[in-house]
N, C-alpha and C positions, 0 to 999 in steps of 0.2 A: 725496870722503869727508872729513869734518871730524874731526880728532883733538883731542878735548877731554880735557884731562888731569885735570880735577877733577870730571867728571860720569860717572855710571854709570846703567845702566838700573835702574829701580825694581822691575821684575818678575823679571829673570833675573840681574842683577848684572854684566852684560857692559859693558865700556868701549868696545866697537866700535859707534860711533854715526855716523849719517849725516844730513845736512841734506837732506830730501826736497823737491825743487822742486815736485812736484805738490801738496804740502800747504802751499805758501807759505813754504818754508824751515824748516818745523818739524823739530826734531831727533827722529829715531826710531832705535830699536835695530835693528841689522842682523840680530842673532841671532833675536829673537822678534817684531819689528815693532811693539813697544809704543812709545807716545809719553810714557810715564811716566818722566821723567828726573829724577834727584836728584843732589845733590852728595855727594862722598865725605865721610863723617863721621869722627869720632875712632875709632869702632869699625868700621873698614872690614873686610871679610871676611878679609883676610890677617892682621889683627891680633886677630881675635876669639878665637882659641884661646889666644893669649898672655894676653889680658885675663881670660879665664875661669880660666886657670891661676893668675894672680895673685890673683884673687878667692877661689879655693879655698884657696890658701896663706894668705891673710889670715884666712879663717874658721878654718882649722886652728890658726893661731897664737893667735887670740882664744879658742878653746876650751881650748887648753893653758894660757894665762895665767889664765883665770877658771875 
């Protein structure tokens, strides 16, 4: 099993990935079997709620100011 720290599955969001020998070393998700792999972005799922909270707070502040 290959532990890739900056890659996640694009379908289910799992970071549990494996390099499948039968597919020529292509990286697939262990949880759902998908080969759609993407890099972790700024808005990774753990941080999404925090960014949504900051966005709502910013909108409220803009409404109060104007």
